[in-house]
gemmi code that builds the backbone of each chain (N, CA, C; Angstrom):
import gemmi

chains = {
    "A": [
        ("UNK", (13.225, -33.025, 132.249), (13.316, -32.098, 131.121), (14.689, -31.452, 131.080)),
        ("UNK", (15.106, -31.155, 132.319), (16.438, -30.540, 132.390), (17.488, -31.515, 131.942)),
        ("UNK", (17.238, -32.846, 132.336), (18.169, -33.897, 131.932), (18.219, -34.053, 130.413)),
        ("UNK", (17.169, -33.751, 129.756), (17.125, -33.828, 128.273), (17.748, -32.600, 127.631)),
        ("UNK", (18.097, -31.593, 128.458), (18.740, -30.367, 127.934), (17.693, -29.358, 127.464)),
        ("UNK", (16.473, -29.446, 127.828), (15.422, -28.516, 127.370), (15.132, -27.568, 128.518)),
        ("UNK", (15.260, -26.294, 128.196), (14.959, -25.270, 129.207), (13.524, -24.821, 128.992)),
        ("UNK", (12.689, -25.020, 129.996), (11.254, -24.755, 129.858), (11.018, -23.276, 129.606)),
        ("UNK", (11.768, -22.456, 130.298), (11.580, -21.020, 130.176), (11.936, -20.547, 128.797)),
        ("UNK", (13.048, -21.059, 128.394), (13.518, -20.684, 127.046), (12.548, -21.163, 125.953)),
        ("UNK", (12.020, -22.328, 126.229), (11.045, -22.895, 125.258), (9.791, -22.036, 125.209)),
        ("UNK", (9.356, -21.631, 126.416), (8.140, -20.796, 126.458), (8.412, -19.461, 125.748)),
        ("UNK", (9.636, -18.933, 126.081), (10.000, -17.647, 125.453), (10.066, -17.768, 123.945)),
        ("UNK", (10.565, -18.886, 123.498), (10.675, -19.101, 122.032), (9.290, -19.260, 121.383)),
        ("UNK", (8.423, -19.936, 122.152), (7.055, -20.120, 121.640), (6.329, -18.768, 121.520)),
        ("UNK", (6.512, -17.954, 122.616), (5.892, -16.633, 122.594), (6.480, -15.814, 121.446)),
        ("UNK", (7.790, -15.926, 121.318), (8.496, -15.223, 120.240), (7.977, -15.645, 118.867)),
        ("UNK", (7.775, -16.923, 118.694), (7.258, -17.456, 117.423), (5.832, -16.962, 117.140)),
        ("UNK", (5.035, -16.983, 118.284), (3.643, -16.539, 118.144), (3.591, -15.065, 117.757)),
        ("UNK", (4.460, -14.279, 118.395), (4.508, -12.855, 118.032), (4.948, -12.659, 116.584)),
        ("UNK", (6.009, -13.416, 116.284), (6.491, -13.317, 114.903), (5.420, -13.712, 113.896)),
        ("UNK", (4.693, -14.782, 114.195), (3.619, -15.281, 113.321), (2.520, -14.239, 113.139)),
        ("UNK", (2.169, -13.648, 114.325), (1.099, -12.637, 114.311), (1.522, -11.422, 113.455)),
        ("UNK", (2.727, -10.930, 113.763), (3.215, -9.742, 113.026), (3.376, -10.050, 111.529)),
        ("UNK", (3.929, -11.210, 111.244), (4.119, -11.602, 109.844), (2.798, -11.698, 109.075)),
        ("UNK", (1.848, -12.364, 109.764), (0.537, -12.532, 109.140), (-0.169, -11.197, 108.954)),
        ("UNK", (-0.006, -10.324, 110.007), (-0.717, -9.048, 109.982), (-0.116, -8.067, 108.989)),
        ("UNK", (1.181, -7.946, 108.991), (1.786, -6.858, 108.191), (2.544, -7.302, 106.928)),
        ("UNK", (2.857, -8.567, 106.794), (3.648, -8.962, 105.638), (2.931, -9.962, 104.704)),
        ("UNK", (2.316, -10.954, 105.282), (1.715, -12.006, 104.449), (0.567, -11.481, 103.587)),
        ("UNK", (-0.243, -10.655, 104.190), (-1.417, -10.189, 103.438), (-1.032, -9.277, 102.239)),
        ("UNK", (-0.190, -8.209, 102.510), (0.201, -7.401, 101.345), (0.942, -8.212, 100.257)),
        ("UNK", (1.731, -9.175, 100.754), (2.471, -9.987, 99.810), (1.524, -10.848, 98.962)),
        ("UNK", (0.511, -11.359, 99.679), (-0.479, -12.171, 98.955), (-1.220, -11.315, 97.923)),
        ("UNK", (-1.604, -10.091, 98.401), (-2.283, -9.172, 97.471), (-1.387, -8.876, 96.260)),
        ("UNK", (-0.109, -8.624, 96.612), (0.845, -8.336, 95.526), (0.939, -9.492, 94.535)),
        ("UNK", (1.022, -10.736, 95.184), (1.115, -11.925, 94.323), (-0.141, -12.106, 93.467)),
        ("UNK", (-1.278, -11.825, 94.154), (-2.557, -11.953, 93.436), (-2.614, -10.978, 92.258)),
        ("UNK", (-2.238, -9.725, 92.562), (-2.211, -8.694, 91.507), (-1.268, -9.079, 90.365)),
        ("UNK", (-0.124, -9.588, 90.780), (0.849, -10.004, 89.761), (0.289, -11.123, 88.891)),
        ("UNK", (-0.427, -12.038, 89.634), (-1.051, -13.155, 88.900), (-2.057, -12.636, 87.880)),
        ("UNK", (-2.900, -11.652, 88.348), (-3.914, -11.057, 87.438), (-3.221, -10.378, 86.248)),
        ("UNK", (-2.140, -9.637, 86.587), (-1.393, -8.942, 85.535), (-0.825, -9.933, 84.516)),
        ("UNK", (-0.276, -11.050, 85.124), (0.286, -12.077, 84.224), (-0.778, -12.670, 83.304)),
        ("UNK", (-1.961, -12.900, 83.940), (-3.076, -13.453, 83.143), (-3.458, -12.488, 82.017)),
        ("UNK", (-3.559, -11.192, 82.411), (-3.890, -10.161, 81.415), (-2.854, -10.132, 80.292)),
        ("UNK", (-1.577, -10.180, 80.754), (-0.502, -10.160, 79.755), (-0.595, -11.357, 78.818)),
        ("UNK", (-0.883, -12.536, 79.459), (-0.988, -13.754, 78.646), (-2.139, -13.653, 77.649)),
        ("UNK", (-3.279, -13.084, 78.226), (-4.452, -12.893, 77.356), (-4.109, -11.966, 76.187)),
        ("UNK", (-3.442, -10.854, 76.571), (-3.057, -9.877, 75.543), (-2.101, -10.501, 74.540)),
        ("UNK", (-1.179, -11.329, 75.067), (-0.215, -12.016, 74.209), (-0.914, -12.977, 73.247)),
        ("UNK", (-1.880, -13.734, 73.863), (-2.648, -14.673, 73.029), (-3.436, -13.941, 71.954)),
        ("UNK", (-4.032, -12.813, 72.400), (-4.818, -12.006, 71.458), (-3.927, -11.467, 70.331)),
        ("UNK", (-2.744, -10.970, 70.781), (-1.789, -10.445, 69.790), (-1.337, -11.541, 68.834)),
        ("UNK", (-1.149, -12.742, 69.421), (-0.733, -13.875, 68.602), (-1.816, -14.226, 67.582)),
        ("UNK", (-3.068, -14.222, 68.093), (-4.197, -14.524, 67.191), (-4.276, -13.486, 66.078)),
        ("UNK", (-4.156, -12.208, 66.524), (-4.214, -11.122, 65.531), (-3.062, -11.226, 64.546)),
        ("UNK", (-1.886, -11.551, 65.123), (-0.702, -11.721, 64.253), (-0.911, -12.834, 63.253)),
        ("UNK", (-1.485, -13.964, 63.781), (-1.774, -15.088, 62.874), (-2.765, -14.674, 61.786)),
        ("UNK", (-3.774, -13.903, 62.248), (-4.782, -13.425, 61.268), (-4.115, -12.555, 60.209)),
        ("UNK", (-3.250, -11.649, 60.701), (-2.560, -10.744, 59.757), (-1.687, -11.546, 58.790)),
        ("UNK", (-0.974, -12.539, 59.339), (-0.115, -13.386, 58.488), (-0.965, -14.113, 57.460)),
        ("UNK", (-2.125, -14.638, 57.965), (-3.028, -15.365, 57.066), (-3.568, -14.430, 55.975)),
        ("UNK", (-3.963, -13.207, 56.455), (-4.484, -12.222, 55.499), (-3.416, -11.875, 54.463)),
        ("UNK", (-2.172, -11.725, 54.970), (-1.055, -11.394, 54.079), (-0.831, -12.501, 53.054)),
        ("UNK", (-0.900, -13.745, 53.571), (-0.720, -14.896, 52.680), (-1.835, -14.947, 51.631)),
        ("UNK", (-3.093, -14.727, 52.158), (-4.241, -14.715, 51.228), (-4.081, -13.609, 50.187)),
        ("UNK", (-3.639, -12.443, 50.683), (-3.439, -11.296, 49.782), (-2.370, -11.608, 48.723)),
        ("UNK", (-1.276, -12.266, 49.260), (-0.206, -12.648, 48.332), (-0.712, -13.633, 47.289)),
        ("UNK", (-1.515, -14.615, 47.800), (-2.082, -15.620, 46.887), (-2.977, -14.951, 45.839)),
        ("UNK", (-3.819, -14.021, 46.330), (-4.738, -13.306, 45.432), (-3.961, -12.490, 44.397)),
        ("UNK", (-2.916, -11.820, 44.920), (-2.065, -10.996, 44.042), (-1.409, -11.853, 42.962)),
        ("UNK", (-0.899, -13.013, 43.439), (-0.241, -13.937, 42.524), (-1.232, -14.427, 41.457)),
        ("UNK", (-2.449, -14.728, 41.950), (-3.494, -15.211, 41.050), (-3.860, -14.150, 40.013)),
        ("UNK", (-4.034, -12.919, 40.542), (-4.399, -11.810, 39.642), (-3.276, -11.516, 38.655)),
        ("UNK", (-2.025, -11.527, 39.185), (-0.867, -11.274, 38.313), (-0.800, -12.325, 37.200)),
        ("UNK", (-1.001, -13.580, 37.652), (-0.972, -14.682, 36.691), (-2.073, -14.517, 35.640)),
        ("UNK", (-3.261, -14.119, 36.136), (-4.408, -13.908, 35.233), (-4.119, -12.786, 34.235)),
        ("UNK", (-3.576, -11.672, 34.780), (-3.247, -10.521, 33.926), (-2.191, -10.915, 32.893)),
        ("UNK", (-1.192, -11.667, 33.371), (-0.135, -12.108, 32.454), (-0.698, -12.993, 31.350)),
        ("UNK", (-1.574, -13.927, 31.765), (-2.194, -14.821, 30.776), (-3.024, -14.047, 29.770)),
        ("UNK", (-3.795, -13.073, 30.302), (-4.621, -12.236, 29.408), (-3.742, -11.451, 28.445)),
        ("UNK", (-2.641, -10.897, 29.015), (-1.711, -10.118, 28.180), (-1.076, -10.998, 27.108)),
        ("UNK", (-0.718, -12.236, 27.529), (-0.128, -13.179, 26.569), (-1.122, -13.514, 25.461)),
        ("UNK", (-2.374, -13.746, 25.873), (-3.434, -14.085, 24.928), (-3.665, -12.927, 23.949)),
        ("UNK", (-3.700, -11.731, 24.558), (-3.908, -10.508, 23.760), (-2.766, -10.326, 22.752)),
        ("UNK", (-1.533, -10.531, 23.272), (-0.340, -10.386, 22.423), (-0.352, -11.407, 21.292)),
        ("UNK", (-0.793, -12.620, 21.638), (-0.862, -13.687, 20.628), (-1.866, -13.316, 19.532)),
        ("UNK", (-3.040, -12.830, 20.006), (-4.083, -12.429, 19.052), (-3.590, -11.300, 18.158)),
        ("UNK", (-2.925, -10.323, 18.821), (-2.407, -9.159, 18.088), (-1.368, -9.590, 17.054)),
        ("UNK", (-0.520, -10.524, 17.488), (0.523, -11.041, 16.603), (-0.105, -11.728, 15.388)),
        ("UNK", (-1.130, -12.542, 15.668), (-1.821, -13.244, 14.579), (-2.482, -12.263, 13.623)),
        ("UNK", (-3.141, -11.244, 14.207), (-3.808, -10.229, 13.383), (-2.794, -9.498, 12.512)),
        ("UNK", (-1.674, -9.104, 13.171), (-0.630, -8.383, 12.431), (-0.045, -9.223, 11.319)),
        ("UNK", (0.161, -10.511, 11.655), (0.719, -11.417, 10.645), (-0.221, -11.562, 9.454)),
        ("UNK", (-1.511, -11.726, 9.778), (-2.510, -11.872, 8.717), (-2.563, -10.607, 7.861)),
        ("UNK", (-2.590, -9.467, 8.576), (-2.656, -8.172, 7.880), (-1.429, -7.973, 6.985)),
        ("UNK", (-0.258, -8.294, 7.546), (0.990, -8.146, 6.798), (0.991, -9.050, 5.571)),
        ("UNK", (0.480, -10.278, 5.785), (0.435, -11.233, 4.689), (-0.450, -10.706, 3.551)),
        ("UNK", (-1.627, -10.189, 3.972), (-2.575, -9.646, 2.980), (-1.934, -8.470, 2.239)),
        ("UNK", (-1.308, -7.572, 3.032), (-0.666, -6.397, 2.421), (0.460, -6.808, 1.482)),
        ("UNK", (1.202, -7.828, 1.892), (2.301, -8.314, 1.046), (1.778, -8.889, -0.269)),
        ("UNK", (0.661, -9.649, -0.150), (0.052, -10.233, -1.350), (-0.429, -9.133, -2.288)),
        ("UNK", (-1.058, -8.102, -1.664), (-1.560, -6.972, -2.472), (-0.398, -6.257, -3.154)),
        ("UNK", (0.665, -6.026, -2.358), (1.838, -5.334, -2.892), (2.466, -6.142, -4.024)),
        ("UNK", (2.525, -7.464, -3.806), (3.104, -8.365, -4.807), (2.299, -8.299, -6.117)),
        ("UNK", (0.952, -8.385, -5.939), (0.063, -8.356, -7.109), (0.194, -7.019, -7.834)),
        ("UNK", (0.230, -5.949, -7.022), (0.334, -4.604, -7.598), (1.648, -4.448, -8.368)),
        ("UNK", (2.741, -4.915, -7.725), (4.060, -4.811, -8.347), (4.117, -5.631, -9.641)),
        ("UNK", (3.531, -6.831, -9.559), (3.519, -7.712, -10.742), (2.773, -7.034, -11.902)),
        ("UNK", (1.622, -6.456, -11.536), (0.802, -5.776, -12.545), (1.571, -4.591, -13.141)),
        ("UNK", (2.224, -3.858, -12.229), (2.989, -2.679, -12.664), (4.129, -3.085, -13.601)),
        ("UNK", (4.820, -4.177, -13.214), (5.930, -4.666, -14.044), (5.410, -5.090, -15.412)),
        ("UNK", (4.268, -5.782, -15.400), (3.674, -6.227, -16.668), (3.314, -5.027, -17.539)),
        ("UNK", (2.711, -4.013, -16.879), (2.316, -2.805, -17.612), (3.544, -2.078, -18.173)),
        ("UNK", (4.592, -2.024, -17.318), (5.833, -1.376, -17.762), (6.463, -2.135, -18.922)),
        ("UNK", (6.367, -3.469, -18.853), (6.913, -4.287, -19.939), (6.149, -4.026, -21.244)),
        ("UNK", (4.812, -3.977, -21.105), (3.974, -3.713, -22.288), (4.306, -2.341, -22.856)),
        ("UNK", (4.412, -1.367, -21.921), (4.717, -0.001, -22.326), (6.084, 0.074, -23.021)),
        ("UNK", (7.059, -0.620, -22.419), (8.416, -0.638, -22.992), (8.400, -1.254, -24.379)),
        ("UNK", (7.641, -2.370, -24.503), (7.564, -3.046, -25.810), (6.942, -2.111, -26.856)),
        ("UNK", (5.870, -1.413, -26.397), (5.204, -0.467, -27.306), (6.175, 0.622, -27.748)),
        ("UNK", (6.931, 1.127, -26.770), (7.884, 2.195, -27.087), (8.973, 1.704, -28.027)),
        ("UNK", (9.461, 0.485, -27.776), (10.486, -0.093, -28.654), (9.915, -0.290, -30.052)),
        ("UNK", (8.690, -0.843, -30.120), (8.029, -1.054, -31.418), (7.880, 0.262, -32.177)),
        ("UNK", (7.478, 1.292, -31.403), (7.282, 2.607, -32.023), (8.612, 3.130, -32.567)),
        ("UNK", (9.650, 2.960, -31.756), (10.990, 3.437, -32.167), (11.449, 2.677, -33.407)),
        ("UNK", (11.205, 1.349, -33.425), (11.603, 0.528, -34.585), (10.854, 1.000, -35.830)),
        ("UNK", (9.535, 1.196, -35.662), (8.719, 1.651, -36.792), (9.173, 3.032, -37.276)),
        ("UNK", (9.449, 3.913, -36.306), (9.906, 5.269, -36.666), (11.256, 5.224, -37.383)),
        ("UNK", (12.138, 4.387, -36.842), (13.472, 4.258, -37.437), (13.372, 3.704, -38.847)),
        ("UNK", (12.529, 2.670, -39.007), (12.333, 2.064, -40.335), (11.753, 3.106, -41.280)),
        ("UNK", (10.760, 3.857, -40.761), (10.106, 4.891, -41.572), (11.118, 5.942, -42.035)),
        ("UNK", (11.921, 6.434, -41.075), (12.890, 7.482, -41.406), (13.951, 6.956, -42.369)),
        ("UNK", (14.385, 5.712, -42.143), (15.420, 5.119, -43.004), (14.905, 4.968, -44.428)),
        ("UNK", (13.708, 4.404, -44.563), (13.143, 4.189, -45.904), (12.870, 5.526, -46.585)),
        ("UNK", (12.302, 6.477, -45.824), (12.054, 7.825, -46.379), (13.348, 8.428, -46.903)),
        ("UNK", (14.371, 8.334, -46.068), (15.664, 8.904, -46.434), (16.255, 8.224, -47.664)),
        ("UNK", (16.146, 6.883, -47.684), (16.687, 6.120, -48.829), (15.932, 6.460, -50.111)),
        ("UNK", (14.596, 6.518, -49.984), (13.782, 6.823, -51.174), (14.075, 8.225, -51.706)),
        ("UNK", (14.201, 9.184, -50.792), (14.476, 10.566, -51.212), (15.848, 10.661, -51.889)),
        ("UNK", (16.779, 9.856, -51.389), (18.144, 9.906, -51.928), (18.292, 9.158, -53.253)),
        ("UNK", (17.657, 7.985, -53.334), (17.922, 7.118, -54.489), (16.786, 7.016, -55.505)),
        ("UNK", (15.599, 7.528, -55.148), (14.478, 7.431, -56.104), (14.678, 8.467, -57.229)),
        ("UNK", (14.838, 7.965, -58.481), (15.053, 8.885, -59.617), (13.728, 9.457, -60.072)),
        ("UNK", (13.801, 10.493, -60.870), (12.565, 11.134, -61.343), (11.769, 10.187, -62.230)),
        ("UNK", (12.507, 9.361, -63.005), (11.828, 8.397, -63.891), (10.991, 7.411, -63.082)),
        ("UNK", (11.613, 6.876, -62.056), (10.891, 5.895, -61.206), (9.718, 6.598, -60.527)),
        ("UNK", (9.965, 7.813, -60.064), (8.916, 8.588, -59.416), (7.764, 8.828, -60.375)),
        ("UNK", (8.078, 9.138, -61.637), (7.041, 9.354, -62.663), (6.245, 8.077, -62.899)),
        ("UNK", (6.992, 6.952, -62.941), (6.323, 5.661, -63.156), (5.326, 5.378, -62.013)),
        ("UNK", (5.771, 5.671, -60.826), (4.882, 5.444, -59.656), (3.666, 6.367, -59.748)),
        ("UNK", (3.941, 7.645, -60.122), (2.849, 8.625, -60.244), (1.858, 8.174, -61.321)),
        ("UNK", (2.405, 7.636, -62.433), (1.550, 7.145, -63.518), (0.671, 5.985, -63.029)),
        ("UNK", (1.285, 5.115, -62.288), (0.546, 3.975, -61.733), (-0.565, 4.463, -60.797)),
        ("UNK", (-0.246, 5.449, -59.979), (-1.230, 6.023, -59.045), (-2.380, 6.658, -59.824)),
        ("UNK", (-2.022, 7.357, -60.924), (-3.028, 8.009, -61.777), (-3.980, 6.956, -62.361)),
        ("UNK", (-3.403, 5.824, -62.762), (-4.226, 4.755, -63.334), (-5.139, 4.123, -62.268)),
        ("UNK", (-4.635, 4.130, -61.056), (-5.451, 3.526, -59.965), (-6.408, 4.539, -59.323)),
        ("UNK", (-6.385, 5.779, -59.850), (-7.227, 6.836, -59.270), (-8.725, 6.487, -59.277)),
        ("UNK", (-9.280, 5.965, -60.418), (-10.721, 5.625, -60.387), (-11.059, 4.652, -59.246)),
        ("UNK", (-10.188, 3.655, -59.050), (-10.441, 2.675, -57.966), (-10.380, 3.364, -56.590)),
        ("UNK", (-9.412, 4.264, -56.467), (-9.268, 4.992, -55.196), (-10.488, 5.857, -54.928)),
        ("UNK", (-10.995, 6.494, -56.005), (-12.188, 7.341, -55.863), (-13.382, 6.491, -55.440)),
        ("UNK", (-13.465, 5.303, -56.013), (-14.561, 4.384, -55.646), (-14.446, 4.016, -54.162)),
        ("UNK", (-13.212, 3.867, -53.717), (-12.983, 3.547, -52.299), (-13.439, 4.701, -51.393)),
        ("UNK", (-13.194, 5.931, -51.905), (-13.627, 7.132, -51.140), (-15.140, 7.157, -51.010)),
        ("UNK", (-15.838, 6.665, -52.120), (-17.305, 6.673, -52.091), (-17.821, 5.753, -50.982)),
        ("UNK", (-17.077, 4.672, -50.756), (-17.491, 3.736, -49.710), (-17.117, 4.299, -48.343)),
    ],
    "B": [
        ("UNK", (-23.095, 9.444, -51.159), (-22.859, 10.420, -52.240), (-21.671, 9.966, -53.094)),
        ("UNK", (-21.848, 10.065, -54.398), (-20.767, 9.661, -55.312), (-19.658, 10.700, -55.247)),
        ("UNK", (-18.424, 10.233, -55.552), (-17.265, 11.123, -55.427), (-17.341, 12.312, -56.394)),
        ("UNK", (-17.869, 12.041, -57.603), (-17.986, 13.145, -58.588), (-18.951, 14.221, -58.087)),
        ("UNK", (-20.029, 13.748, -57.468), (-21.021, 14.688, -56.904), (-20.382, 15.488, -55.760)),
        ("UNK", (-19.558, 14.762, -54.976), (-18.873, 15.416, -53.849), (-17.885, 16.462, -54.363)),
        ("UNK", (-17.166, 16.110, -55.435), (-16.195, 17.055, -56.014), (-16.939, 18.303, -56.533)),
        ("UNK", (-18.066, 18.091, -57.226), (-18.849, 19.218, -57.759), (-19.355, 20.093, -56.610)),
        ("UNK", (-19.799, 19.402, -55.562), (-20.272, 20.114, -54.356), (-19.163, 21.003, -53.792)),
        ("UNK", (-17.948, 20.405, -53.690), (-16.804, 21.144, -53.138), (-16.394, 22.291, -54.061)),
        ("UNK", (-16.580, 22.093, -55.389), (-16.178, 23.113, -56.359), (-17.141, 24.300, -56.424)),
        ("UNK", (-18.246, 24.202, -55.705), (-19.196, 25.322, -55.674), (-18.551, 26.533, -54.997)),
        ("UNK", (-17.712, 26.238, -54.041), (-17.029, 27.310, -53.312), (-15.623, 27.583, -53.850)),
        ("UNK", (-15.059, 26.623, -54.562), (-13.708, 26.771, -55.118), (-13.712, 26.525, -56.620)),
        ("UNK", (-13.053, 27.406, -57.339), (-12.954, 27.168, -58.784), (-11.551, 26.672, -59.127)),
        ("UNK", (-10.820, 26.296, -58.054), (-9.449, 25.830, -58.292), (-9.160, 24.620, -57.407)),
        ("UNK", (-8.448, 23.644, -58.020), (-8.004, 22.512, -57.204), (-6.483, 22.449, -57.269)),
        ("UNK", (-5.899, 21.866, -56.196), (-4.433, 21.770, -56.151), (-4.009, 20.308, -56.225)),
        ("UNK", (-2.968, 20.085, -57.037), (-2.408, 18.731, -57.134), (-0.937, 18.842, -56.700)),
        ("UNK", (-0.614, 18.185, -55.590), (0.762, 18.238, -55.066), (1.501, 16.971, -55.497)),
        ("UNK", (2.668, 17.170, -56.144), (3.470, 16.021, -56.571), (4.958, 16.345, -56.343)),
        ("UNK", (5.776, 15.287, -56.417), (7.210, 15.489, -56.147), (7.941, 16.145, -57.335)),
        ("UNK", (7.288, 16.101, -58.476), (7.841, 16.786, -59.670), (6.683, 17.396, -60.453)),
        ("UNK", (6.998, 18.280, -61.371), (5.924, 18.944, -62.147), (5.254, 17.936, -63.086)),
        ("UNK", (3.912, 17.897, -63.040), (3.179, 16.935, -63.882), (3.136, 17.439, -65.330)),
        ("UNK", (3.165, 16.472, -66.265), (3.135, 16.860, -67.688), (1.706, 17.259, -68.066)),
        ("UNK", (1.575, 17.852, -69.216), (0.266, 18.282, -69.724), (-0.672, 17.087, -69.880)),
        ("UNK", (-0.070, 16.011, -70.375), (-0.827, 14.769, -70.598), (-1.390, 14.215, -69.278)),
        ("UNK", (-0.535, 14.247, -68.275), (-0.942, 13.745, -66.949), (-2.064, 14.618, -66.364)),
        ("UNK", (-1.917, 15.914, -66.597), (-2.933, 16.846, -66.083), (-4.280, 16.605, -66.763)),
        ("UNK", (-4.227, 16.364, -68.065), (-5.463, 16.121, -68.827), (-6.131, 14.822, -68.364)),
        ("UNK", (-5.305, 13.819, -68.162), (-5.802, 12.524, -67.699), (-6.503, 12.683, -66.338)),
        ("UNK", (-5.871, 13.472, -65.521), (-6.415, 13.729, -64.184), (-7.777, 14.428, -64.260)),
        ("UNK", (-7.826, 15.463, -65.127), (-9.082, 16.215, -65.307), (-10.178, 15.282, -65.803)),
        ("UNK", (-9.772, 14.394, -66.727), (-10.737, 13.465, -67.316), (-11.281, 12.506, -66.265)),
        ("UNK", (-10.380, 11.941, -65.473), (-10.823, 10.974, -64.446), (-11.724, 11.671, -63.412)),
        ("UNK", (-11.345, 12.889, -63.042), (-12.130, 13.613, -62.023), (-13.381, 14.270, -62.611)),
        ("UNK", (-13.489, 14.232, -63.953), (-14.626, 14.828, -64.686), (-14.821, 16.293, -64.256)),
        ("UNK", (-13.725, 17.043, -64.361), (-13.759, 18.445, -63.927), (-14.364, 19.329, -65.019)),
        ("UNK", (-15.190, 20.246, -64.640), (-15.723, 21.198, -65.624), (-14.585, 22.067, -66.195)),
        ("UNK", (-14.803, 22.630, -67.362), (-13.734, 23.367, -68.064), (-13.264, 24.605, -67.293)),
        ("UNK", (-14.210, 25.223, -66.536), (-13.824, 26.465, -65.852), (-12.922, 26.222, -64.638)),
        ("UNK", (-12.813, 24.963, -64.193), (-12.011, 24.680, -62.990), (-10.520, 24.668, -63.334)),
        ("UNK", (-9.799, 25.436, -62.581), (-8.349, 25.535, -62.796), (-7.619, 24.493, -61.935)),
        ("UNK", (-6.692, 23.760, -62.519), (-5.904, 22.770, -61.773), (-4.488, 23.314, -61.598)),
        ("UNK", (-4.141, 23.471, -60.334), (-2.828, 24.038, -60.025), (-1.893, 22.930, -59.524)),
        ("UNK", (-0.729, 22.816, -60.162), (0.235, 21.781, -59.771), (1.293, 22.385, -58.818)),
        ("UNK", (1.364, 21.807, -57.616), (2.375, 22.257, -56.642), (3.427, 21.165, -56.498)),
        ("UNK", (4.703, 21.573, -56.497), (5.792, 20.583, -56.381), (6.301, 20.563, -54.927)),
        ("UNK", (6.292, 19.352, -54.375), (6.806, 19.176, -53.003), (7.547, 17.826, -52.934)),
        ("UNK", (8.842, 17.878, -52.685), (9.665, 16.658, -52.703), (9.300, 15.687, -51.583)),
        ("UNK", (8.642, 16.206, -50.557), (8.279, 15.343, -49.418), (7.259, 14.267, -49.801)),
        ("UNK", (6.558, 14.520, -50.892), (5.556, 13.563, -51.367), (6.238, 12.262, -51.845)),
        ("UNK", (7.516, 12.365, -52.249), (8.375, 11.270, -52.770), (7.940, 10.827, -54.163)),
        ("UNK", (6.714, 10.301, -54.291), (6.151, 9.925, -55.603), (4.642, 9.939, -55.456)),
        ("UNK", (3.909, 9.831, -56.622), (2.449, 9.928, -56.555), (2.021, 11.383, -56.402)),
        ("UNK", (0.766, 11.572, -55.921), (0.255, 12.949, -55.818), (-0.853, 13.056, -54.774)),
        ("UNK", (-1.133, 14.320, -54.428), (-2.226, 14.592, -53.466), (-3.153, 15.603, -54.128)),
        ("UNK", (-4.446, 15.259, -54.155), (-5.419, 16.175, -54.757), (-6.155, 16.891, -53.620)),
        ("UNK", (-6.173, 18.239, -53.694), (-6.858, 19.020, -52.653), (-7.973, 19.832, -53.294)),
        ("UNK", (-9.235, 19.516, -52.922), (-10.390, 20.276, -53.412), (-11.076, 20.846, -52.168)),
        ("UNK", (-10.706, 22.064, -51.833), (-11.216, 22.660, -50.577), (-10.762, 21.815, -49.397)),
        ("UNK", (-11.794, 21.333, -48.634), (-11.452, 20.512, -47.463), (-11.289, 19.035, -47.823)),
        ("UNK", (-11.640, 18.684, -49.062), (-11.517, 17.283, -49.500), (-10.086, 17.009, -49.971)),
        ("UNK", (-9.453, 15.999, -49.400), (-8.074, 15.640, -49.755), (-8.047, 14.184, -50.212)),
        ("UNK", (-7.569, 13.959, -51.440), (-7.409, 12.583, -51.936), (-5.905, 12.341, -52.028)),
        ("UNK", (-5.418, 11.513, -51.098), (-3.969, 11.328, -50.974), (-3.524, 10.038, -51.658)),
        ("UNK", (-2.818, 10.174, -52.766), (-2.279, 9.014, -53.477), (-0.752, 9.137, -53.575)),
        ("UNK", (-0.162, 9.672, -52.538), (1.293, 9.842, -52.521), (1.980, 8.608, -51.936)),
        ("UNK", (3.242, 8.425, -52.357), (4.013, 7.303, -51.817), (4.259, 7.512, -50.318)),
        ("UNK", (4.339, 8.789, -49.962), (4.553, 9.139, -48.547), (3.419, 8.576, -47.670)),
        ("UNK", (2.174, 8.784, -48.146), (1.038, 8.290, -47.351), (0.968, 6.764, -47.374)),
        ("UNK", (1.343, 6.181, -48.524), (1.332, 4.698, -48.603), (2.346, 4.118, -47.614)),
        ("UNK", (3.507, 4.798, -47.560), (4.542, 4.348, -46.616), (4.072, 4.522, -45.173)),
        ("UNK", (3.371, 5.638, -44.928), (2.868, 5.901, -43.585), (1.890, 4.797, -43.145)),
        ("UNK", (1.034, 4.399, -44.101), (0.087, 3.305, -43.821), (0.830, 2.002, -43.520)),
        ("UNK", (1.908, 1.805, -44.318), (2.720, 0.601, -44.134), (3.374, 0.596, -42.737)),
        ("UNK", (3.919, 1.745, -42.339), (4.568, 1.842, -41.021), (3.544, 1.610, -39.906)),
        ("UNK", (2.349, 2.153, -40.156), (1.291, 1.991, -39.161), (0.949, 0.510, -38.979)),
        ("UNK", (0.824, -0.185, -40.130), (0.510, -1.615, -40.053), (1.661, -2.389, -39.412)),
        ("UNK", (2.878, -1.939, -39.773), (4.094, -2.588, -39.217), (4.094, -2.426, -37.697)),
        ("UNK", (3.800, -1.225, -37.241), (3.784, -0.938, -35.806), (2.693, -1.737, -35.085)),
        ("UNK", (1.513, -1.812, -35.746), (0.400, -2.556, -35.129), (0.690, -4.052, -35.015)),
        ("UNK", (1.474, -4.568, -35.989), (1.731, -6.008, -35.998), (3.027, -6.410, -35.297)),
        ("UNK", (3.743, -5.431, -34.814), (5.025, -5.769, -34.137), (4.775, -6.473, -32.795)),
    ],
}
model = gemmi.Model(1)
for chain_id, residues in chains.items():
    chain = gemmi.Chain(chain_id)
    for i, (resn, *xyz) in enumerate(residues, 1):
        res = gemmi.Residue()
        res.name, res.seqid = resn, gemmi.SeqId(i, " ")
        for name, pos in zip(("N", "CA", "C"), xyz):
            atom = gemmi.Atom()
            atom.name, atom.element = name, gemmi.Element(name[0])
            atom.pos, atom.b_iso = gemmi.Position(*pos), 0.0
            res.add_atom(atom)
        chain.add_residue(res)
    model.add_chain(chain)
structure = gemmi.Structure()
structure.add_model(model)
structure.setup_entities()
């Protein structure tokens, strides 16, 4: 053994040293470290669980948000379509109403113009008749001599019986 | 009712009739008028001169008016003219 360079005493001392070290390590260091590692492992698992849960919840929230957005979009689209439909109906109603009112106004105006034309014609006719009347009256008063006037009066006197007969009727 | 009867009826309240002409009527014309109207002798015929009559005459017996003036004939003519315009 000595020829191989191995010192028996030193080897025994090293073995005892190793055994002591093993005992002390196992007794005071390995166990707390294992507990620590175990606790850390549990904590990691909890964290992972919490992370997974948070991820699931986050996914749910994202999904809910997407669904909400979809619903909002759908409702907005529906409201817009309804508003468009309503506006179209209103436009049609207004157009129809305006058309009817325009037709009524047109008819009324036409009637009024016709009435005004008739009235104007009547007034012109009246003025013409009045002018003719005044002109003839004036001419007769100016140029009718007493002789002619007497002749007319004589003629009227002769036609008096016929006129009286007319009065009887 | 005949016109003579109507004239007599009107003369119950009036003993005078008015004849409006553009010039004074002659005696002959007045007599002719009395004869045609068959006026009783007591009825007085008053001649009024109004140039507006132009020619012819208007007889007024109370509310009864017999218009034979050229003015009224012209008025009728204007009326017809106006109606036919």
